[in-house]
PDB file of N, CA, C and O in Angstrom:
ATOM      1  N   MET A   1       5.402   0.758  19.487  1.00  0.00           N
ATOM      2  CA  MET A   1       4.687   1.357  18.385  1.00  0.00           C
ATOM      3  C   MET A   1       4.651   0.379  17.214  1.00  0.00           C
ATOM      4  O   MET A   1       5.624  -0.320  16.931  1.00  0.00           O
ATOM      5  N   ALA A   2       3.518   0.352  16.556  1.00  0.00           N
ATOM      6  CA  ALA A   2       3.342  -0.516  15.398  1.00  0.00           C
ATOM      7  C   ALA A   2       3.418   0.320  14.127  1.00  0.00           C
ATOM      8  O   ALA A   2       2.961   1.462  14.092  1.00  0.00           O
ATOM      9  N   LYS A   3       4.004  -0.268  13.079  1.00  0.00           N
ATOM     10  CA  LYS A   3       4.112   0.412  11.796  1.00  0.00           C
ATOM     11  C   LYS A   3       3.414  -0.411  10.727  1.00  0.00           C
ATOM     12  O   LYS A   3       3.396  -1.641  10.773  1.00  0.00           O
ATOM     13  N   LYS A   4       2.839   0.300   9.759  1.00  0.00           N
ATOM     14  CA  LYS A   4       2.225  -0.343   8.597  1.00  0.00           C
ATOM     15  C   LYS A   4       2.566   0.487   7.368  1.00  0.00           C
ATOM     16  O   LYS A   4       2.642   1.714   7.431  1.00  0.00           O
ATOM     17  N   LEU A   5       2.769  -0.202   6.250  1.00  0.00           N
ATOM     18  CA  LEU A   5       2.939   0.453   4.967  1.00  0.00           C
ATOM     19  C   LEU A   5       1.613   0.341   4.231  1.00  0.00           C
ATOM     20  O   LEU A   5       1.139  -0.763   3.962  1.00  0.00           O
ATOM     21  N   SER A   6       1.018   1.474   3.907  1.00  0.00           N
ATOM     22  CA  SER A   6      -0.245   1.510   3.184  1.00  0.00           C
ATOM     23  C   SER A   6       0.019   2.006   1.767  1.00  0.00           C
ATOM     24  O   SER A   6       0.527   3.111   1.576  1.00  0.00           O
ATOM     25  N   MET A   7      -0.329   1.182   0.771  1.00  0.00           N
ATOM     26  CA  MET A   7      -0.122   1.525  -0.634  1.00  0.00           C
ATOM     27  C   MET A   7      -1.478   1.652  -1.311  1.00  0.00           C
ATOM     28  O   MET A   7      -2.279   0.719  -1.271  1.00  0.00           O
ATOM     29  N   SER A   8      -1.742   2.792  -1.930  1.00  0.00           N
ATOM     30  CA  SER A   8      -3.024   3.046  -2.580  1.00  0.00           C
ATOM     31  C   SER A   8      -2.858   3.052  -4.100  1.00  0.00           C
ATOM     32  O   SER A   8      -1.894   3.590  -4.645  1.00  0.00           O
ATOM     33  N   PHE A   9      -3.833   2.432  -4.759  1.00  0.00           N
ATOM     34  CA  PHE A   9      -3.821   2.298  -6.215  1.00  0.00           C
ATOM     35  C   PHE A   9      -5.145   2.770  -6.805  1.00  0.00           C
ATOM     36  O   PHE A   9      -6.196   2.620  -6.181  1.00  0.00           O
ATOM     37  N   ALA A  10      -5.096   3.344  -8.015  1.00  0.00           N
ATOM     38  CA  ALA A  10      -6.307   3.589  -8.794  1.00  0.00           C
ATOM     39  C   ALA A  10      -6.642   2.278  -9.493  1.00  0.00           C
ATOM     40  O   ALA A  10      -5.764   1.456  -9.758  1.00  0.00           O
ATOM     41  N   THR A  11      -7.935   2.097  -9.788  1.00  0.00           N
ATOM     42  CA  THR A  11      -8.367   0.861 -10.444  1.00  0.00           C
ATOM     43  C   THR A  11      -9.027   1.150 -11.789  1.00  0.00           C
ATOM     44  O   THR A  11      -9.401   2.285 -12.087  1.00  0.00           O
ATOM     45  N   SER A  12      -9.161   0.103 -12.587  1.00  0.00           N
ATOM     46  CA  SER A  12      -9.703   0.236 -13.941  1.00  0.00           C
ATOM     47  C   SER A  12     -11.171   0.649 -13.965  1.00  0.00           C
ATOM     48  O   SER A  12     -11.653   1.132 -14.989  1.00  0.00           O
ATOM     49  N   LEU A  13     -11.884   0.470 -12.870  1.00  0.00           N
ATOM     50  CA  LEU A  13     -13.295   0.865 -12.818  1.00  0.00           C
ATOM     51  C   LEU A  13     -13.485   2.235 -12.171  1.00  0.00           C
ATOM     52  O   LEU A  13     -14.596   2.596 -11.783  1.00  0.00           O
ATOM     53  N   GLY A  14     -12.400   2.992 -12.058  1.00  0.00           N
ATOM     54  CA  GLY A  14     -12.479   4.342 -11.523  1.00  0.00           C
ATOM     55  C   GLY A  14     -12.451   4.429 -10.013  1.00  0.00           C
ATOM     56  O   GLY A  14     -12.701   5.493  -9.445  1.00  0.00           O
ATOM     57  N   GLY A  15     -12.152   3.336  -9.366  1.00  0.00           N
ATOM     58  CA  GLY A  15     -12.102   3.334  -7.911  1.00  0.00           C
ATOM     59  C   GLY A  15     -10.693   3.436  -7.374  1.00  0.00           C
ATOM     60  O   GLY A  15      -9.750   3.758  -8.097  1.00  0.00           O
ATOM     61  N   LYS A  16     -10.573   3.160  -6.110  1.00  0.00           N
ATOM     62  CA  LYS A  16      -9.282   3.190  -5.420  1.00  0.00           C
ATOM     63  C   LYS A  16      -9.265   2.021  -4.456  1.00  0.00           C
ATOM     64  O   LYS A  16     -10.278   1.718  -3.826  1.00  0.00           O
ATOM     65  N   THR A  17      -8.130   1.367  -4.338  1.00  0.00           N
ATOM     66  CA  THR A  17      -7.989   0.270  -3.389  1.00  0.00           C
ATOM     67  C   THR A  17      -6.613   0.354  -2.750  1.00  0.00           C
ATOM     68  O   THR A  17      -5.694   0.960  -3.302  1.00  0.00           O
ATOM     69  N   SER A  18      -6.480  -0.259  -1.587  1.00  0.00           N
ATOM     70  CA  SER A  18      -5.217  -0.194  -0.852  1.00  0.00           C
ATOM     71  C   SER A  18      -4.748  -1.570  -0.438  1.00  0.00           C
ATOM     72  O   SER A  18      -5.547  -2.479  -0.214  1.00  0.00           O
ATOM     73  N   LEU A  19      -3.445  -1.707  -0.341  1.00  0.00           N
ATOM     74  CA  LEU A  19      -2.799  -2.884   0.226  1.00  0.00           C
ATOM     75  C   LEU A  19      -2.004  -2.402   1.429  1.00  0.00           C
ATOM     76  O   LEU A  19      -1.349  -1.361   1.370  1.00  0.00           O
ATOM     77  N   THR A  20      -2.061  -3.157   2.520  1.00  0.00           N
ATOM     78  CA  THR A  20      -1.361  -2.769   3.737  1.00  0.00           C
ATOM     79  C   THR A  20      -0.458  -3.905   4.189  1.00  0.00           C
ATOM     80  O   THR A  20      -0.873  -5.063   4.242  1.00  0.00           O
ATOM     81  N   LEU A  21       0.768  -3.563   4.509  1.00  0.00           N
ATOM     82  CA  LEU A  21       1.741  -4.535   5.002  1.00  0.00           C
ATOM     83  C   LEU A  21       2.171  -4.146   6.406  1.00  0.00           C
ATOM     84  O   LEU A  21       2.504  -2.988   6.660  1.00  0.00           O
ATOM     85  N   ASP A  22       2.165  -5.107   7.313  1.00  0.00           N
ATOM     86  CA  ASP A  22       2.604  -4.879   8.689  1.00  0.00           C
ATOM     87  C   ASP A  22       4.124  -4.838   8.772  1.00  0.00           C
ATOM     88  O   ASP A  22       4.822  -5.538   8.039  1.00  0.00           O
ATOM     89  N   GLU A  23       4.616  -4.013   9.673  1.00  0.00           N
ATOM     90  CA  GLU A  23       6.034  -3.919  10.039  1.00  0.00           C
ATOM     91  C   GLU A  23       6.978  -3.811   8.834  1.00  0.00           C
ATOM     92  O   GLU A  23       7.810  -4.692   8.620  1.00  0.00           O
ATOM     93  N   PRO A  24       6.852  -2.735   8.048  1.00  0.00           N
ATOM     94  CA  PRO A  24       7.791  -2.536   6.940  1.00  0.00           C
ATOM     95  C   PRO A  24       9.192  -2.257   7.478  1.00  0.00           C
ATOM     96  O   PRO A  24       9.356  -1.815   8.616  1.00  0.00           O
ATOM     97  N   ILE A  25      10.182  -2.516   6.661  1.00  0.00           N
ATOM     98  CA  ILE A  25      11.552  -2.253   7.090  1.00  0.00           C
ATOM     99  C   ILE A  25      11.774  -0.749   7.225  1.00  0.00           C
ATOM    100  O   ILE A  25      11.092   0.050   6.583  1.00  0.00           O
ATOM    101  N   ASP A  26      12.720  -0.379   8.055  1.00  0.00           N
ATOM    102  CA  ASP A  26      13.075   1.029   8.208  1.00  0.00           C
ATOM    103  C   ASP A  26      13.838   1.493   6.976  1.00  0.00           C
ATOM    104  O   ASP A  26      14.504   0.699   6.311  1.00  0.00           O
ATOM    105  N   GLY A  27      13.736   2.774   6.680  1.00  0.00           N
ATOM    106  CA  GLY A  27      14.517   3.356   5.606  1.00  0.00           C
ATOM    107  C   GLY A  27      13.928   3.192   4.212  1.00  0.00           C
ATOM    108  O   GLY A  27      14.647   3.345   3.224  1.00  0.00           O
ATOM    109  N   LEU A  28      12.639   2.886   4.108  1.00  0.00           N
ATOM    110  CA  LEU A  28      12.026   2.784   2.784  1.00  0.00           C
ATOM    111  C   LEU A  28      12.127   4.117   2.062  1.00  0.00           C
ATOM    112  O   LEU A  28      12.037   5.178   2.680  1.00  0.00           O
ATOM    113  N   THR A  29      12.314   4.056   0.746  1.00  0.00           N
ATOM    114  CA  THR A  29      12.377   5.270  -0.069  1.00  0.00           C
ATOM    115  C   THR A  29      11.226   5.286  -1.057  1.00  0.00           C
ATOM    116  O   THR A  29      10.626   4.253  -1.355  1.00  0.00           O
ATOM    117  N   GLU A  30      10.929   6.470  -1.556  1.00  0.00           N
ATOM    118  CA  GLU A  30       9.877   6.588  -2.573  1.00  0.00           C
ATOM    119  C   GLU A  30      10.204   5.718  -3.778  1.00  0.00           C
ATOM    120  O   GLU A  30       9.322   5.048  -4.316  1.00  0.00           O
ATOM    121  N   THR A  31      11.447   5.722  -4.202  1.00  0.00           N
ATOM    122  CA  THR A  31      11.856   4.952  -5.372  1.00  0.00           C
ATOM    123  C   THR A  31      11.614   3.460  -5.170  1.00  0.00           C
ATOM    124  O   THR A  31      11.091   2.788  -6.060  1.00  0.00           O
ATOM    125  N   ALA A  32      11.984   2.948  -4.023  1.00  0.00           N
ATOM    126  CA  ALA A  32      11.813   1.520  -3.742  1.00  0.00           C
ATOM    127  C   ALA A  32      10.338   1.134  -3.690  1.00  0.00           C
ATOM    128  O   ALA A  32       9.933   0.133  -4.282  1.00  0.00           O
ATOM    129  N   VAL A  33       9.539   1.924  -2.984  1.00  0.00           N
ATOM    130  CA  VAL A  33       8.119   1.603  -2.838  1.00  0.00           C
ATOM    131  C   VAL A  33       7.410   1.746  -4.182  1.00  0.00           C
ATOM    132  O   VAL A  33       6.595   0.896  -4.541  1.00  0.00           O
ATOM    133  N   ARG A  34       7.707   2.803  -4.926  1.00  0.00           N
ATOM    134  CA  ARG A  34       7.085   2.991  -6.242  1.00  0.00           C
ATOM    135  C   ARG A  34       7.420   1.813  -7.163  1.00  0.00           C
ATOM    136  O   ARG A  34       6.559   1.329  -7.896  1.00  0.00           O
ATOM    137  N   GLY A  35       8.660   1.363  -7.121  1.00  0.00           N
ATOM    138  CA  GLY A  35       9.066   0.216  -7.948  1.00  0.00           C
ATOM    139  C   GLY A  35       8.263  -1.035  -7.626  1.00  0.00           C
ATOM    140  O   GLY A  35       7.823  -1.748  -8.529  1.00  0.00           O
ATOM    141  N   VAL A  36       8.074  -1.300  -6.342  1.00  0.00           N
ATOM    142  CA  VAL A  36       7.282  -2.462  -5.928  1.00  0.00           C
ATOM    143  C   VAL A  36       5.828  -2.297  -6.363  1.00  0.00           C
ATOM    144  O   VAL A  36       5.211  -3.241  -6.855  1.00  0.00           O
ATOM    145  N   MET A  37       5.288  -1.099  -6.182  1.00  0.00           N
ATOM    146  CA  MET A  37       3.892  -0.863  -6.562  1.00  0.00           C
ATOM    147  C   MET A  37       3.695  -1.030  -8.071  1.00  0.00           C
ATOM    148  O   MET A  37       2.691  -1.595  -8.506  1.00  0.00           O
ATOM    149  N   GLU A  38       4.630  -0.551  -8.853  1.00  0.00           N
ATOM    150  CA  GLU A  38       4.542  -0.703 -10.311  1.00  0.00           C
ATOM    151  C   GLU A  38       4.656  -2.166 -10.720  1.00  0.00           C
ATOM    152  O   GLU A  38       4.008  -2.598 -11.674  1.00  0.00           O
ATOM    153  N   THR A  39       5.476  -2.929 -10.005  1.00  0.00           N
ATOM    154  CA  THR A  39       5.572  -4.372 -10.265  1.00  0.00           C
ATOM    155  C   THR A  39       4.255  -5.069  -9.934  1.00  0.00           C
ATOM    156  O   THR A  39       3.815  -5.949 -10.673  1.00  0.00           O
ATOM    157  N   ILE A  40       3.627  -4.681  -8.830  1.00  0.00           N
ATOM    158  CA  ILE A  40       2.323  -5.241  -8.461  1.00  0.00           C
ATOM    159  C   ILE A  40       1.309  -4.962  -9.574  1.00  0.00           C
ATOM    160  O   ILE A  40       0.551  -5.852  -9.957  1.00  0.00           O
ATOM    161  N   ILE A  41       1.293  -3.738 -10.091  1.00  0.00           N
ATOM    162  CA  ILE A  41       0.364  -3.371 -11.158  1.00  0.00           C
ATOM    163  C   ILE A  41       0.634  -4.194 -12.413  1.00  0.00           C
ATOM    164  O   ILE A  41      -0.287  -4.780 -12.980  1.00  0.00           O
ATOM    165  N   SER A  42       1.882  -4.240 -12.847  1.00  0.00           N
ATOM    166  CA  SER A  42       2.210  -4.932 -14.097  1.00  0.00           C
ATOM    167  C   SER A  42       2.026  -6.440 -13.992  1.00  0.00           C
ATOM    168  O   SER A  42       1.753  -7.096 -14.996  1.00  0.00           O
ATOM    169  N   SER A  43       2.171  -6.997 -12.800  1.00  0.00           N
ATOM    170  CA  SER A  43       1.987  -8.440 -12.604  1.00  0.00           C
ATOM    171  C   SER A  43       0.520  -8.830 -12.532  1.00  0.00           C
ATOM    172  O   SER A  43       0.167  -9.981 -12.790  1.00  0.00           O
ATOM    173  N   ASN A  44      -0.337  -7.871 -12.182  1.00  0.00           N
ATOM    174  CA  ASN A  44      -1.774  -8.102 -12.070  1.00  0.00           C
ATOM    175  C   ASN A  44      -2.070  -9.325 -11.189  1.00  0.00           C
ATOM    176  O   ASN A  44      -2.846 -10.200 -11.573  1.00  0.00           O
ATOM    177  N   VAL A  45      -1.450  -9.373 -10.017  1.00  0.00           N
ATOM    178  CA  VAL A  45      -1.571 -10.544  -9.139  1.00  0.00           C
ATOM    179  C   VAL A  45      -2.694 -10.434  -8.111  1.00  0.00           C
ATOM    180  O   VAL A  45      -3.021 -11.424  -7.456  1.00  0.00           O
ATOM    181  N   PHE A  46      -3.284  -9.261  -7.958  1.00  0.00           N
ATOM    182  CA  PHE A  46      -4.348  -9.092  -6.973  1.00  0.00           C
ATOM    183  C   PHE A  46      -5.679  -8.838  -7.662  1.00  0.00           C
ATOM    184  O   PHE A  46      -5.760  -8.064  -8.616  1.00  0.00           O
ATOM    185  N   ASP A  47      -6.728  -9.501  -7.166  1.00  0.00           N
ATOM    186  CA  ASP A  47      -8.086  -9.257  -7.648  1.00  0.00           C
ATOM    187  C   ASP A  47      -8.728  -8.200  -6.764  1.00  0.00           C
ATOM    188  O   ASP A  47      -8.558  -8.198  -5.544  1.00  0.00           O
ATOM    189  N   SER A  48      -9.465  -7.310  -7.398  1.00  0.00           N
ATOM    190  CA  SER A  48     -10.187  -6.283  -6.658  1.00  0.00           C
ATOM    191  C   SER A  48     -11.580  -6.158  -7.259  1.00  0.00           C
ATOM    192  O   SER A  48     -11.744  -6.198  -8.479  1.00  0.00           O
ATOM    193  N   SER A  49     -12.572  -6.009  -6.406  1.00  0.00           N
ATOM    194  CA  SER A  49     -13.937  -5.814  -6.895  1.00  0.00           C
ATOM    195  C   SER A  49     -14.071  -4.474  -7.616  1.00  0.00           C
ATOM    196  O   SER A  49     -15.068  -4.220  -8.290  1.00  0.00           O
ATOM    197  N   LYS A  50     -13.063  -3.624  -7.467  1.00  0.00           N
ATOM    198  CA  LYS A  50     -13.075  -2.305  -8.100  1.00  0.00           C
ATOM    199  C   LYS A  50     -12.318  -2.302  -9.422  1.00  0.00           C
ATOM    200  O   LYS A  50     -12.120  -1.239 -10.012  1.00  0.00           O
ATOM    201  N   GLY A  51     -11.887  -3.481  -9.904  1.00  0.00           N
ATOM    202  CA  GLY A  51     -11.169  -3.591 -11.166  1.00  0.00           C
ATOM    203  C   GLY A  51      -9.680  -3.814 -10.963  1.00  0.00           C
ATOM    204  O   GLY A  51      -9.186  -3.863  -9.837  1.00  0.00           O
ATOM    205  N   ASP A  52      -8.984  -3.947 -12.074  1.00  0.00           N
ATOM    206  CA  ASP A  52      -7.532  -4.147 -12.034  1.00  0.00           C
ATOM    207  C   ASP A  52      -6.838  -2.898 -11.497  1.00  0.00           C
ATOM    208  O   ASP A  52      -7.316  -1.778 -11.675  1.00  0.00           O
ATOM    209  N   LEU A  53      -5.719  -3.112 -10.845  1.00  0.00           N
ATOM    210  CA  LEU A  53      -4.903  -1.996 -10.363  1.00  0.00           C
ATOM    211  C   LEU A  53      -4.231  -1.359 -11.576  1.00  0.00           C
ATOM    212  O   LEU A  53      -3.628  -2.056 -12.392  1.00  0.00           O
ATOM    213  N   THR A  54      -4.335  -0.033 -11.695  1.00  0.00           N
ATOM    214  CA  THR A  54      -3.838   0.626 -12.904  1.00  0.00           C
ATOM    215  C   THR A  54      -2.817   1.727 -12.669  1.00  0.00           C
ATOM    216  O   THR A  54      -2.050   2.060 -13.573  1.00  0.00           O
ATOM    217  N   GLU A  55      -2.794   2.298 -11.469  1.00  0.00           N
ATOM    218  CA  GLU A  55      -1.937   3.460 -11.244  1.00  0.00           C
ATOM    219  C   GLU A  55      -1.557   3.585  -9.775  1.00  0.00           C
ATOM    220  O   GLU A  55      -2.365   3.313  -8.887  1.00  0.00           O
ATOM    221  N   VAL A  56      -0.317   3.999  -9.532  1.00  0.00           N
ATOM    222  CA  VAL A  56       0.139   4.308  -8.179  1.00  0.00           C
ATOM    223  C   VAL A  56      -0.499   5.629  -7.755  1.00  0.00           C
ATOM    224  O   VAL A  56      -0.371   6.635  -8.454  1.00  0.00           O
ATOM    225  N   LYS A  57      -1.183   5.627  -6.613  1.00  0.00           N
ATOM    226  CA  LYS A  57      -1.802   6.862  -6.105  1.00  0.00           C
ATOM    227  C   LYS A  57      -1.037   7.434  -4.909  1.00  0.00           C
ATOM    228  O   LYS A  57      -0.761   8.633  -4.866  1.00  0.00           O
ATOM    229  N   ALA A  58      -0.697   6.585  -3.946  1.00  0.00           N
ATOM    230  CA  ALA A  58      -0.024   7.081  -2.740  1.00  0.00           C
ATOM    231  C   ALA A  58       0.570   5.916  -1.966  1.00  0.00           C
ATOM    232  O   ALA A  58       0.171   4.765  -2.138  1.00  0.00           O
ATOM    233  N   ALA A  59       1.523   6.238  -1.118  1.00  0.00           N
ATOM    234  CA  ALA A  59       2.077   5.263  -0.181  1.00  0.00           C
ATOM    235  C   ALA A  59       2.499   6.011   1.069  1.00  0.00           C
ATOM    236  O   ALA A  59       3.029   7.120   0.999  1.00  0.00           O
ATOM    237  N   LYS A  60       2.258   5.391   2.212  1.00  0.00           N
ATOM    238  CA  LYS A  60       2.655   6.039   3.466  1.00  0.00           C
ATOM    239  C   LYS A  60       2.926   4.989   4.520  1.00  0.00           C
ATOM    240  O   LYS A  60       2.344   3.904   4.511  1.00  0.00           O
ATOM    241  N   VAL A  61       3.821   5.333   5.429  1.00  0.00           N
ATOM    242  CA  VAL A  61       4.078   4.516   6.598  1.00  0.00           C
ATOM    243  C   VAL A  61       3.285   5.121   7.741  1.00  0.00           C
ATOM    244  O   VAL A  61       3.438   6.299   8.067  1.00  0.00           O
ATOM    245  N   VAL A  62       2.441   4.308   8.341  1.00  0.00           N
ATOM    246  CA  VAL A  62       1.595   4.759   9.441  1.00  0.00           C
ATOM    247  C   VAL A  62       2.126   4.139  10.724  1.00  0.00           C
ATOM    248  O   VAL A  62       2.287   2.922  10.813  1.00  0.00           O
ATOM    249  N   THR A  63       2.395   4.975  11.712  1.00  0.00           N
ATOM    250  CA  THR A  63       2.877   4.507  13.018  1.00  0.00           C
ATOM    251  C   THR A  63       1.790   4.759  14.042  1.00  0.00           C
ATOM    252  O   THR A  63       1.265   5.866  14.157  1.00  0.00           O
ATOM    253  N   THR A  64       1.457   3.698  14.795  1.00  0.00           N
ATOM    254  CA  THR A  64       0.445   3.846  15.823  1.00  0.00           C
ATOM    255  C   THR A  64       1.024   3.423  17.172  1.00  0.00           C
ATOM    256  O   THR A  64       1.867   2.531  17.261  1.00  0.00           O
ATOM    257  N   MET A  65       0.551   4.082  18.197  1.00  0.00           N
ATOM    258  CA  MET A  65       0.961   3.750  19.538  1.00  0.00           C
ATOM    259  C   MET A  65      -0.309   3.385  20.314  1.00  0.00           C
ATOM    260  O   MET A  65      -1.285   4.134  20.316  1.00  0.00           O
ATOM    261  N   THR A  66      -0.277   2.237  20.963  1.00  0.00           N
ATOM    262  CA  THR A  66      -1.418   1.783  21.751  1.00  0.00           C
ATOM    263  C   THR A  66      -1.093   1.899  23.220  1.00  0.00           C
ATOM    264  O   THR A  66      -0.035   1.456  23.666  1.00  0.00           O
ATOM    265  N   GLU A  67      -1.992   2.489  23.968  1.00  0.00           N
ATOM    266  CA  GLU A  67      -1.841   2.613  25.415  1.00  0.00           C
ATOM    267  C   GLU A  67      -2.951   1.812  26.075  1.00  0.00           C
ATOM    268  O   GLU A  67      -4.121   2.185  25.995  1.00  0.00           O
ATOM    269  N   THR A  68      -2.593   0.729  26.716  1.00  0.00           N
ATOM    270  CA  THR A  68      -3.571  -0.110  27.390  1.00  0.00           C
ATOM    271  C   THR A  68      -3.904   0.503  28.744  1.00  0.00           C
ATOM    272  O   THR A  68      -3.014   0.799  29.541  1.00  0.00           O
ATOM    273  N   LEU A  69      -5.189   0.689  28.992  1.00  0.00           N
ATOM    274  CA  LEU A  69      -5.625   1.299  30.238  1.00  0.00           C
ATOM    275  C   LEU A  69      -6.059   0.263  31.275  1.00  0.00           C
ATOM    276  O   LEU A  69      -5.854   0.453  32.475  1.00  0.00           O
ATOM    277  N   ILE A  70      -6.643  -0.804  30.817  1.00  0.00           N
ATOM    278  CA  ILE A  70      -7.088  -1.855  31.762  1.00  0.00           C
ATOM    279  C   ILE A  70      -6.645  -3.187  31.216  1.00  0.00           C
ATOM    280  O   ILE A  70      -6.901  -4.223  31.831  1.00  0.00           O
TER     281      ILE A  70
END
C-alpha cells in the first residue's frame, strides 16, 4: 500500500491549492502537520498561480492499494 500526505491551503486570490508528499512517516499528528503547514505559509516558499498560500484548510493521509491484474 502506498501512502501520501495531502495538505490543502487557501490562497490570496480566493482559491485553493494542495501539496502532496509521498510516504509520510507513521504517527503524524494534527499539531505536527499544522505546524509545518503554518511554516510553509509564513515562509512563502511556494509559488501558486492561485496566489500566495494564506490559510491551512485541510490535511489527510491517503492510503492506496494497487492490484495488478496483468
